Structures are given as C-alpha cells and as structure tokens.
C-alpha positions in Angstrom: -0.5 -79.5 -8.5 2.8 -79.4 -10.3 0.9 -79.5 -13.6 -1.2 -76.5 -12.6 2.0 -74.6 -11.7 3.6 -75.3 -15.0 0.4 -74.2 -16.8 0.3 -70.9 -14.9 4.0 -70.3 -15.7 3.4 -70.9 -19.3 0.5 -68.4 -19.2 2.6 -65.8 -17.5 5.4 -66.3 -20.1 3.0 -66.1 -22.9 1.5 -62.9 -21.4 4.9 -61.3 -21.2 5.7 -62.2 -24.8 2.3 -60.9 -25.9 3.1 -57.5 -24.2 6.5 -57.4 -25.9 5.1 -58.4 -29.3 3.4 -55.0 -30.0 6.4 -52.7 -29.2 8.9 -55.0 -31.0 6.6 -55.1 -34.1 6.3 -51.3 -34.1 10.0 -50.9 -33.8 10.6 -53.2 -36.8 7.9 -51.5 -38.8 9.2 -48.0 -38.0 12.7 -48.9 -39.2 11.4 -50.5 -42.4 9.0 -47.6 -43.1 11.9 -45.1 -42.8 13.8 -47.2 -45.4 11.0 -47.8 -47.9 9.8 -44.2 -47.9 13.2 -42.5 -47.9 12.7 -41.6 -51.5 9.8 -39.3 -50.5 12.1 -37.4 -48.1 14.7 -36.9 -50.8 12.0 -35.8 -53.3 10.5 -33.3 -50.9 14.0 -32.2 -49.8 14.7 -31.1 -53.4 18.1 -32.8 -53.8 20.1 -36.0 -53.4 21.3 -37.1 -50.0 24.2 -39.6 -49.9 23.0 -42.1 -47.3 19.4 -42.1 -48.6 20.5 -42.5 -52.2 22.6 -45.5 -51.3 19.7 -47.2 -49.5 17.4 -46.6 -52.4 19.5 -48.8 -54.7 17.9 -51.7 -52.7 14.3 -50.4 -52.9 13.2 -53.7 -54.6 14.6 -55.7 -51.7 12.9 -53.3 -49.2 9.6 -53.9 -50.8 10.1 -57.7 -50.6 10.8 -57.3 -46.9 7.7 -55.2 -46.6 5.6 -58.0 -48.0 7.1 -60.4 -45.5 6.6 -57.9 -42.7 2.9 -57.6 -43.7 2.5 -61.3 -43.3 4.2 -61.1 -39.9 1.9 -58.4 -38.7 -1.2 -60.3 -39.9 0.0 -63.5 -38.2 0.3 -61.7 -34.9 -2.9 -59.8 -35.4 -1.1 -56.4 -35.3 -3.7 -54.9 -37.6 -2.7 -51.3 -37.2 0.9 -52.1 -38.0 -0.2 -54.2 -41.0 -2.2 -51.2 -42.3 0.8 -48.9 -42.0 3.0 -51.5 -43.8 0.4 -52.0 -46.6 0.2 -48.2 -47.3 4.0 -47.9 -47.1 4.5 -50.7 -49.6 2.1 -49.0 -52.0 3.9 -45.6 -51.6 7.3 -47.1 -51.7 6.6 -48.9 -54.9 5.9 -45.6 -56.7 9.3 -44.9 -58.2 9.8 -48.6 -59.0 6.7 -48.9 -61.2 6.1 -45.5 -62.7 6.1 -45.6 -66.5 7.0 -49.3 -66.7 5.2 -51.9 -68.6 3.7 -54.7 -66.5 5.0 -57.4 -68.9 7.1 -57.6 -72.0 8.1 -60.7 -74.0 11.7 -61.8 -73.9 14.0 -61.2 -76.9 14.7 -64.1 -79.2 18.4 -63.8 -79.1 18.9 -66.5 -81.7 17.1 -64.6 -84.4 17.4 -61.1 -85.9 14.8 -58.5 -84.9 11.5 -58.3 -86.7 11.2 -55.9 -89.7 10.7 -52.4 -88.5 12.2 -52.9 -85.1 15.7 -52.1 -83.8 17.7 -54.2 -81.4 19.9 -52.5 -78.8 22.3 -54.2 -76.5 23.7 -52.3 -73.5 26.5 -54.0 -71.5 28.9 -52.9 -68.9 31.7 -55.0 -70.2 34.2 -54.4 -67.3 37.5 -52.5 -67.8 39.5 -55.4 -66.4 37.8 -58.0 -68.6 40.5 -60.0 -70.4 37.9 -61.9 -72.4 36.2 -58.9 -73.9 36.7 -60.2 -77.5 34.8 -63.4 -76.7 32.1 -61.4 -74.9 31.8 -59.0 -77.9 31.4 -62.0 -80.2 28.7 -63.3 -78.0 26.9 -59.9 -78.1 27.2 -59.8 -81.9 25.6 -63.3 -82.0 22.5 -61.7 -80.5 21.9 -59.9 -83.8 22.0 -56.3 -82.5 21.7 -53.2 -84.6 23.5 -51.1 -82.0 25.8 -52.0 -79.1 26.4 -49.7 -76.2 29.5 -50.7 -74.3 30.1 -49.3 -70.9 33.5 -49.4 -69.1 35.5 -50.8 -72.0 39.0 -52.0 -71.2 42.3 -50.2 -72.2 43.0 -53.2 -74.6 39.6 -52.6 -76.3 40.6 -49.0 -76.9 44.0 -50.0 -78.3 42.6 -52.7 -80.6 39.4 -51.1 -81.7 39.8 -47.4 -81.5 43.5 -47.0 -82.3 44.3 -50.0 -84.4 41.0 -50.4 -86.2 40.4 -54.0 -85.3 36.7 -53.8 -86.5 37.6 -52.3 -89.9 36.3 -54.6 -92.6 33.4 -55.8 -90.5 29.8 -54.6 -90.3 30.8 -52.9 -87.0 33.1 -50.3 -88.5 30.9 -47.4 -87.2 31.7 -46.4 -83.6 31.8 -43.3 -81.4 33.2 -43.1 -77.9 33.5 -41.2 -74.6 37.0 -40.8 -73.5 38.5 -42.1 -70.3 39.5 -39.2 -68.1 41.2 -40.6 -65.0 39.1 -40.2 -61.8 36.4 -38.3 -63.8 34.8 -40.3 -66.6 34.8 -44.0 -67.7 35.4 -45.1 -71.3 32.1 -45.9 -73.2 31.6 -46.7 -76.8 28.6 -47.1 -79.2 29.1 -49.6 -82.1 26.6 -49.6 -84.9 25.9 -51.6 -88.0 24.6 -48.4 -89.5 26.0 -44.9 -90.2 26.7 -43.2 -86.9 27.4 -39.5 -86.2 28.2 -38.1 -82.7 26.3 -35.0 -81.6 28.3 -32.3 -79.8 27.0 -29.8 -77.2 29.5 -26.9 -77.1 27.1 -24.8 -75.2 27.1 -27.2 -72.2 30.2 -27.2 -70.0 32.0 -30.5 -69.9 29.6 -32.1 -72.4 32.4 -33.2 -74.7 33.8 -35.2 -71.7 30.6 -36.4 -70.0 28.0 -36.9 -72.8 27.9 -39.6 -75.5 24.9 -39.3 -77.9 25.0 -40.2 -81.6 22.6 -40.3 -84.5 22.0 -43.6 -86.2 20.8 -43.8 -89.8 18.8 -47.0 -89.5 16.5 -48.4 -92.3 13.5 -48.2 -89.9 14.2 -44.5 -89.3 16.8 -42.2 -87.9 17.2 -42.2 -84.1 19.5 -41.2 -81.4 21.5 -43.5 -79.1 23.9 -43.0 -76.3 25.6 -44.2 -73.1 25.2 -43.1 -69.5 27.7 -44.2 -66.8 28.2 -41.8 -63.9 30.6 -42.7 -61.1 29.7 -45.3 -58.6 28.9 -44.0 -55.1 31.8 -45.9 -53.4 32.8 -42.6 -51.7 30.9 -39.4 -51.1 33.2 -37.5 -53.5 32.7 -40.1 -56.3 28.9 -39.9 -55.7 28.9 -36.1 -56.1 31.0 -36.3 -59.3 28.7 -38.9 -60.7 25.7 -36.7 -59.9 27.4 -33.8 -61.7 27.9 -36.0 -64.8 24.2 -36.9 -64.6 23.2 -33.2 -64.5 25.3 -32.6 -67.6 23.8 -35.5 -69.4 20.3 -34.6 -68.4 20.9 -31.1 -69.8 22.0 -32.6 -73.1 19.0 -34.9 -73.2 16.6 -32.1 -72.5 18.1 -30.0 -75.3 18.1 -32.8 -77.9 14.6 -33.9 -77.2 13.3 -30.3 -77.4 15.3 -29.6 -80.6 13.9 -32.4 -82.7 11.4 -35.2 -82.7 13.9 -38.0 -83.1 13.6 -41.0 -80.8 16.3 -41.4 -78.1 17.5 -44.6 -76.5 20.3 -44.6 -73.9 22.2 -47.6 -72.6 22.8 -47.0 -68.9 24.6 -48.2 -65.9 23.4 -45.6 -63.4 25.3 -47.1 -60.4 21.9 -46.4 -58.8 18.5 -48.1 -58.7 15.1 -47.1 -60.2 14.2 -45.3 -57.0 17.4 -43.3 -56.8 18.0 -39.7 -57.5 19.7 -40.3 -60.8 16.8 -42.4 -62.2 14.4 -39.6 -61.1 16.5 -37.0 -63.0 16.3 -39.1 -66.2 12.5 -39.3 -65.8 12.3 -35.6 -65.4 14.5 -35.2 -68.5 11.9 -37.2 -70.6 13.2 -40.8 -70.5 11.6 -43.9 -69.1 12.8 -47.4 -68.3 12.4 -50.2 -70.8 12.7 -53.0 -68.1 9.2 -54.3 -67.4 7.9 -54.9 -63.9 8.1 -58.7 -64.5 11.5 -58.5 -66.1 13.2 -60.6 -63.5 15.8 -59.5 -60.9 18.5 -56.9 -61.1 21.7 -56.8 -63.1 24.5 -56.4 -60.6 26.4 -58.3 -59.4 25.8 -60.9 -62.1 27.0 -63.8 -60.0 24.9 -63.0 -57.0 21.6 -64.7 -56.3 18.7 -63.1 -58.0 17.2 -61.7 -54.7 20.4 -59.8 -54.0 21.0 -58.3 -57.5 20.2 -54.6 -57.9 18.8 -52.9 -61.0 21.7 -50.7 -62.1 21.5 -51.4 -65.9 18.8 -50.8 -68.4 18.0 -49.1 -71.7 16.1 -45.8 -71.2 13.9 -44.5 -73.9 12.1 -41.3 -74.9 8.4 -41.0 -75.4 7.2 -42.7 -78.7 9.7 -45.5 -78.4 7.8 -48.8 -78.0 9.6 -51.6 -76.3 8.6 -54.9 -78.1 10.9 -57.3 -76.2 13.3 -57.1 -73.3 15.9 -59.6 -71.9 18.8 -59.5 -69.5 21.0 -62.4 -70.4 24.0 -63.6 -68.3 27.0 -65.6 -69.5 29.4 -62.7 -70.1 32.6 -62.2 -68.2 31.5 -58.9 -66.7 30.1 -58.6 -63.2 27.0 -57.0 -64.9 24.3 -58.7 -66.8 23.6 -57.2 -70.2 20.3 -55.7 -71.4 18.9 -56.5 -74.8 15.8 -54.7 -76.1 13.8 -54.7 -79.4 12.1 -51.3 -79.9 9.9 -49.7 -82.5 10.6 -46.0 -83.1 6.9 -45.2 -83.6 3.7 -46.9 -82.5 
C-alpha cells in the first residue's frame, strides 16, 4: 500500500515536471535566440545600438551555448525548440564565418617567413606596460617585416619617437598616430623596410584618427596601418570609437579605390567579429585573417580560452592571401598578439 502511494506520488511529481519542462525550455530558447540573432536586428535597423553591440562581442560564446542548448532540447525531446535553436545557430554564425578560411597553418615563429611572403605582427602592447622593451624584443624575435603596435606607452614615445632609441637598428622606419587625450590612443607602425605615411587632407580628422603607410618590401609595395577605436566602456566612448571607425573606413575605401596596392591593417576593434565595427570593415573591402579554427579570442590574455573575446586580428584587402596565422601569448599586455604570413598576390 505504502509503496503504491509513493509510486503514484512520483508519477504526479514527474507529470508536473514534464508540464513545466516545455515552457521553461521555450523561455530559455527565447532569451538565447534574442541574443544570438541580435546582429540581424542591428543590420536591418541600419545602424549600431549600444546594448546590442556590447552583446555581440560574445557571439562566439553565444553560439557555444546554442550548441549546448540544442543538446538539452534533444535530450528532453523538445523537437520544435531544437529546430528553432538549430536554425538560429546557423543564422547567428553568419557574421562569424563570412569570408574566413576554415583552417590556416600556424606561423613558425622561430624562422623567417618564406621567400615572397610578408610577416605582420599586430599587438596591443598596453600603455601601462613597464616591460614594453622586453615585449618588443620578443616580437622582433618572431622575424616580422612590419610590427603594428597599438596603445604604446608614454615611455615608448619618449624613447623611440623623441629620443630615437631604434636608430642604428633595422627598425629605424616608423610612423605613428598621436595620442589625443580622451580622443585617440597612440599607435605606431615599425618596419624593416622603407615606410611612408599616407595623408588624407580631404577627410575631416583623418590626420588624427587614421594611420596608413606604404611599405617598400622586396616582395612588392603594400599598405599597412593600425585601427584602434575607443573601447565601449561608456556610451560616449562607444560613440566616439564608432566615429573613428567611420573616418578610418572612409580612408580605406578611398585608398582601395585609388590604387591596386594590397592593404593589411593591424586591429584591436574593441568589438567582436559580429559587431558593427567589424561589419563596417567588411563593407569597406577588408576581411579577417583569423581562420575559423584559429583558436579562441585574444582578450583578456590571462582568461580561460572559453571566455576570451576576438578583439584583435589583422584585416586584409582582397588579393592578400593568408599563408599562416598564430596568436601567441607570453607578452606583458592583457591582449594576445596576432602574427600572420601573407602573400600579396595569389
């Protein structure tokens, strides 16, 4: 008798849980779908929205949760919800995969690049980094042709730009974007080869916001630059960063339409591949060099791989072929560097 009563109670409890399972699953699915497809709303809306853009920095994590949610729905036989999740994963992956190579070999950091290829290092070196010299020596040990340094420290500027600390080395060629308090961060391009900055007097604020230079490399002349808009820590900073992106995109469009030289840009977008800033670069004619299987994100460098976001990359114009790609750690910055070997023509 008592056993039968307990059995009936378990059945009633199981029935109640089964009835709750469906609405709870749909609630979770609804919240996740709103997150994973937010980029569509922003694209259709025709402009960036602050809250959505912040969430899109974690689109890779959203897709990972979507895969787990798909398993959840299948395990509980919620087939309609599983179908919705599957479609949303496919659509949500759109801005993360467009134009990207499925797989690219890693860079052999201990050897110079192969003949006919160019090695670019892009690194946010951190303006408060007291070990920037050691980090720069480490970067030089990777045999780069060009180094894009983002957020250089005041001491770097004093030693390298003002006092000429690199004079007498093969890194005597450098161009820079100035530090304007609360407006732009300091960025520099160092090159083993002749370097000439390109100016855009017809674009307002381009002398302040844009850093693009021409490199006379033995494999061919090409253009290289740095992109680092403000981080979105506040709404005002996010808006100013987007304005910098518009100025830079204008310059990129002009330079690509004016000549057929290849363009590579070291970037810390302070935004992920699904964000508005990345979309603007794609519309300007650039694409990511990071392959789909290129590992996790670049920031923060000390976080577990699953939590790092993809802020840093080298973006390239059409015709630039990425031969190898790596994102090594070990620097003092809170960003991982990006190292790419590229061919300027196929």
